[in-house]
C-alpha positions in Angstrom: -34.5 53.4 -201.6 -30.8 52.9 -201.7 -29.3 50.1 -203.8 -27.0 47.5 -202.4 -24.1 49.5 -203.9 -25.0 52.5 -201.6 -24.0 50.4 -198.6 -20.4 50.1 -197.6 -20.3 46.4 -198.4 -17.5 44.2 -199.7 -18.0 42.4 -202.9 -18.4 39.2 -201.0 -21.1 40.7 -198.8 -22.9 42.1 -201.9 -22.9 38.6 -203.4 -24.3 37.2 -200.2 -27.2 39.7 -200.1 -28.0 39.1 -203.8 -28.0 35.4 -203.4 -30.3 35.5 -200.3 -32.7 38.1 -201.5 -32.8 38.0 -205.3 -32.1 34.3 -205.8 -33.9 33.1 -202.7 -31.0 30.9 -201.5 -30.8 29.6 -198.0 -28.2 31.6 -196.0 -25.9 28.6 -195.6 -26.0 27.9 -199.4 -25.5 31.6 -200.2 -22.6 31.7 -197.8 -20.8 28.8 -199.5 -21.3 30.3 -203.0 -20.2 33.7 -201.7 -17.0 32.2 -200.1 -18.0 32.3 -196.5 -17.9 29.4 -194.0 -21.6 28.3 -193.7 -21.4 28.7 -189.9 -20.3 32.3 -190.1 -23.1 33.5 -192.3 -25.5 34.5 -189.5 -22.8 36.6 -187.8 -22.2 38.3 -191.2 -25.9 38.9 -191.7 -26.1 40.6 -188.3 -23.6 43.3 -189.3 -25.5 46.6 -189.5 -24.5 47.4 -193.1 -25.4 43.8 -194.3 -28.6 43.7 -192.3 -29.6 47.1 -193.7 -28.8 46.0 -197.3 -30.8 42.8 -196.9 -33.8 44.7 -195.5 -33.7 47.4 -198.2 -33.2 44.7 -200.9 -36.2 42.8 -199.7 -38.3 46.0 -199.7 -37.2 46.8 -203.2 -37.9 43.3 -204.4 -41.4 43.4 -202.8 -42.1 46.7 -204.5 -40.7 45.7 -207.9 -41.5 42.0 -208.2 -43.7 40.8 -205.3 -46.4 43.4 -205.4 -47.0 43.3 -209.1 -47.0 39.5 -209.1 -49.4 39.4 -206.2 -51.7 41.9 -208.0 -51.7 39.8 -211.2 -52.6 36.7 -209.2 -55.4 38.5 -207.4 -56.7 39.9 -210.7 -56.7 36.5 -212.4 -58.5 35.0 -209.4 -61.1 37.8 -209.5 -61.7 37.1 -213.2 -61.9 33.3 -212.8 -65.5 32.3 -212.7 -64.5 28.8 -211.4 -63.4 30.4 -208.1 -66.2 30.6 -205.6 -68.1 33.8 -205.4 -67.3 34.0 -201.7 -63.6 33.8 -202.3 -63.8 36.4 -205.1 -65.9 38.8 -202.9 -63.4 38.5 -200.0 -60.5 39.0 -202.3 -62.3 42.0 -203.9 -62.6 43.6 -200.5 -59.0 43.0 -199.6 -57.8 44.4 -203.0 -59.9 47.5 -202.5 -58.7 48.0 -199.0 -55.0 47.7 -200.0 -55.7 50.2 -202.8 -57.0 52.7 -200.1 -60.7 52.4 -200.8 -62.3 52.1 -197.5 -65.9 51.4 -196.5 -67.7 54.7 -195.5 -68.5 54.8 -191.8 -72.1 55.4 -190.7 -72.7 58.7 -189.1 -73.2 57.2 -185.6 -69.9 55.3 -185.9 -67.9 58.2 -187.2 -67.1 59.5 -183.7 -66.1 56.0 -182.5 -63.4 55.8 -185.2 -61.9 59.2 -184.4 -58.7 59.3 -182.6 -58.7 61.0 -179.2 -56.6 63.8 -180.6 -59.2 64.6 -183.3 -62.1 64.7 -180.8 -63.6 68.0 -179.6 -64.0 68.7 -175.9 -67.6 67.6 -176.0 -66.8 64.4 -177.9 -64.1 63.6 -175.4 -66.5 64.1 -172.5 -69.1 61.8 -174.2 -66.4 59.2 -174.9 -65.3 59.2 -171.2 -68.9 59.1 -169.9 -69.8 56.2 -172.2 -66.7 54.2 -171.2 -66.5 55.1 -167.5 -67.3 51.6 -166.3 -64.5 50.1 -168.4 -62.1 52.9 -167.3 -63.0 52.2 -163.6 -62.5 48.4 -164.1 -59.0 48.9 -165.7 -57.9 51.4 -163.1 -59.0 49.1 -160.3 -57.1 46.2 -161.9 -54.0 48.4 -162.3 -54.3 49.6 -158.7 -54.5 46.0 -157.4 -51.2 45.1 -159.2 -49.4 48.2 -157.8 -46.6 47.6 -155.4 -45.9 50.0 -152.5 -42.4 51.4 -153.1 -42.5 54.1 -150.4 -39.6 54.3 -148.1 -40.6 54.0 -144.4 -37.5 54.4 -142.7 
């Protein structure tokens, strides 16, 4: 991930990005400190290089500061016996999910979770047959909304 220095920004723009992202200042306040007129800050923030620098800085800040902090908070809540068991169980599931640990699917549900591109010919035929009523309903709805654009004359 590029640093702010990797973008072709003026020193004033770098300061603006730093104040908004790292210090959490409101754009108008950051503009004033960086030497911009408060009303011109949104135009400056829409410049492609500035917008990209803000976006990349936020992503970097989330990865370096936000995610570890959120993890520590979640971990402390999970270890706190005064927090309800329901909240801790829900949080446990979310933490495991974010860590990439997913609940194993039952055998009969495995084909339902496959993407169409992963299904075999027979699985596709079964999928279409089991969903034919829904397919017909959607096609009828789409057909009723269609407009005739043929040229008659």
